[in-house]
C-alpha positions in Angstrom: -27.2 -68.9 -29.9 -29.0 -67.8 -26.8 -29.8 -71.4 -26.0 -26.2 -72.3 -26.2 -25.2 -69.5 -23.9 -27.9 -70.4 -21.4 -26.8 -74.1 -21.5 -23.2 -73.1 -20.8 -24.3 -70.9 -17.9 -26.4 -73.8 -16.5 -23.5 -76.2 -16.9 -21.2 -73.8 -15.1 -23.6 -73.2 -12.2 -24.1 -76.9 -12.0 -20.4 -77.6 -11.7 -20.1 -74.9 -9.0 -23.0 -76.5 -7.0 -21.5 -80.0 -7.5 -18.2 -78.8 -6.1 -20.0 -77.5 -3.0 -22.1 -80.7 -2.5 -20.7 -83.0 0.1 -21.0 -86.8 -0.3 -21.3 -87.7 3.4 -21.2 -91.4 2.6 -17.6 -91.2 1.5 -16.5 -88.2 3.6 -13.4 -89.1 5.8 -14.6 -89.5 9.4 -11.5 -87.5 10.6 -13.2 -84.3 9.3 -16.2 -84.6 11.6 -14.6 -83.4 14.8 -13.5 -80.2 13.0 -17.0 -79.8 11.4 -18.6 -80.0 14.8 -15.9 -77.9 16.6 -16.1 -75.0 14.0 -19.9 -75.4 13.8 -20.1 -75.7 10.1 -23.6 -76.6 8.8 -24.0 -75.9 5.1 -22.4 -77.9 2.3 -20.4 -74.8 1.2 -19.1 -74.2 4.7 -18.1 -77.8 5.1 -16.5 -78.0 1.7 -14.4 -74.9 2.4 -13.3 -76.4 5.8 -12.4 -79.7 4.2 -10.4 -77.9 1.5 -8.5 -75.9 4.2 -7.8 -79.0 6.2 -6.4 -80.7 3.1 -4.2 -77.7 2.3 -3.1 -77.5 5.9 -2.1 -81.2 5.8 0.4 -80.4 2.9 2.1 -77.8 5.1 2.2 -80.0 8.2 5.1 -82.3 9.0 8.9 -82.5 9.6 10.9 -79.9 7.7 14.4 -79.1 6.8 15.6 -75.5 5.9 18.7 -73.8 4.7 19.4 -70.1 4.7 22.0 -67.4 3.9 22.5 -63.7 4.5 24.4 -61.1 6.4 25.3 -60.7 10.1 25.9 -57.4 11.9 28.2 -58.0 14.9 26.9 -55.2 17.2 23.9 -53.2 16.1 24.3 -50.6 18.8 28.0 -49.8 18.2 29.0 -51.3 14.9 30.7 -48.2 13.6 33.1 -50.2 11.4 30.4 -51.9 9.5 31.5 -55.4 10.6 29.2 -57.4 8.4 29.9 -61.0 7.8 28.5 -63.6 5.5 26.0 -65.8 7.4 24.5 -69.2 6.8 22.2 -71.5 8.7 20.2 -74.7 8.9 17.2 -75.8 10.8 15.2 -79.0 11.4 11.9 -79.4 13.1 8.2 -79.9 13.0 5.4 -77.5 11.9 1.6 -77.8 11.8 -1.1 -75.8 10.2 -3.8 -78.1 11.6 -5.1 -77.0 14.9 -6.1 -79.4 17.6 -9.9 -79.5 18.3 -9.2 -77.3 21.4 -7.7 -74.4 19.5 -10.7 -72.6 18.0 -8.7 -69.4 17.4 -6.2 -71.2 15.2 -7.9 -71.6 11.8 -6.7 -74.6 9.7 -4.4 -73.6 6.8 -4.2 -70.0 8.1 -2.3 -70.1 11.4 0.7 -72.5 11.9 3.2 -73.2 14.7 6.6 -74.8 14.5 9.4 -75.8 16.8 12.9 -76.6 15.5 16.6 -76.9 16.2 18.6 -74.1 14.5 22.3 -73.5 13.7 23.6 -70.2 12.6 27.2 -69.4 11.7 29.3 -66.8 9.9 32.5 -66.8 7.8 35.0 -65.3 10.3 37.2 -62.3 9.6 40.7 -61.6 11.0 41.0 -58.1 12.5 43.4 -56.3 14.8 41.5 -57.4 17.9 41.4 -61.0 16.8 39.1 -63.2 14.7 35.6 -61.8 14.4 32.8 -64.4 14.1 29.5 -65.6 15.3 27.7 -69.0 15.8 24.5 -70.0 17.5 22.8 -73.3 18.2 19.5 -73.5 20.0 15.8 -74.3 20.0 13.3 -71.9 18.4 9.5 -71.6 18.3 7.5 -69.6 15.7 4.0 -68.7 14.9 3.2 -68.3 11.2 0.2 -66.6 9.5 -0.3 -67.8 6.0 -3.0 -66.2 3.8 -4.0 -67.7 0.5 -3.2 -65.4 -2.5 -4.2 -67.8 -5.3 -4.2 -71.5 -5.9 -1.2 -73.3 -4.4 0.3 -69.9 -3.3 0.0 -68.2 0.1 2.0 -65.6 2.0 2.2 -64.2 5.5 4.2 -63.2 8.5 6.5 -65.0 10.9 7.3 -64.2 14.6 9.1 -66.2 17.2 11.8 -66.6 19.9 14.7 -68.9 20.6 17.1 -69.9 23.3 20.6 -71.4 22.9 24.3 -71.2 23.1 26.3 -68.7 21.1 29.8 -67.4 20.4 30.1 -63.8 19.2 32.5 -60.9 18.5 36.2 -61.8 19.3 35.3 -64.1 22.3 35.8 -67.8 21.8 33.9 -68.7 24.9 30.3 -69.8 24.5 27.5 -68.1 26.4 23.7 -68.1 26.8 21.9 -66.3 23.9 18.3 -65.2 23.4 16.9 -64.6 19.9 13.8 -62.8 18.5 12.9 -63.2 14.9 10.3 -61.7 12.6 9.8 -61.9 8.8 7.8 -62.7 5.8 7.1 -66.2 4.3 5.7 -67.5 1.0 4.4 -71.0 0.6 4.3 -72.7 -2.8 2.4 -76.0 -3.5 2.2 -76.7 0.3 5.6 -78.3 0.7 7.9 -75.5 -0.4 8.5 -72.3 1.6 10.6 -69.2 1.0 11.4 -66.9 4.0 12.9 -63.5 4.6 13.7 -62.9 8.3 15.4 -60.4 10.6 16.9 -62.1 13.7 18.0 -60.1 16.7 20.3 -61.9 19.2 21.5 -60.7 22.7 23.2 -62.2 25.7 21.7 -62.8 29.1 22.7 -59.4 30.4 21.5 -57.6 27.2 25.0 -56.0 26.9 25.4 -56.9 23.2 23.0 -57.0 20.3 23.6 -58.7 17.0 21.4 -59.0 13.9 21.0 -61.4 11.0 19.3 -60.6 7.7 18.5 -64.0 6.2 16.8 -65.5 3.1 16.0 -69.2 3.3 14.3 -72.2 1.7 12.4 -74.8 3.6 10.9 -78.1 2.5 8.1 -79.9 4.5 8.1 -83.7 4.2 
């Protein structure tokens, strides 16, 4: 009995060591610049780096996202609770693979993305006119994604955007500035769920709107 237990323990330890052993003869040469840049020397360190680069590759590429939520027309003076149903779409590119010049950006943990985004609402007729909102612009975000368990990671999002918008009862478009923050969950690399708060103002900061959005994003 003890021999069987000892044999199983040895087999387990052997499999762990085998996983952390690197076959440098077949290792993809594209990993070497990162191994040198991050100064990884042991097989375990290199194996962990290769795994993170492979996971980061799944989360890197063109993406398409859809979202829905609620829009508050004027946060500072919205006494009538003018909340509208909101929806949005975005298309862009994201990367969790740092360049060899970005040592602070760890592969698979810190990502960046840039995208075109459209946001709109279902309008509502009121005494002052038709209340509504729409925004189209370019956004840039930084994402921190921490592994929770295999094929599942979670983290925070923060970013800014610039574009053209229509808000309140005004049908004329004007310059808009957006700041967004939220929480994201990545599943199997390509699938991402996000929960975001987006604050939007005009160039004179005389009006402030807010969107509370839940969205799904797929990375190709």
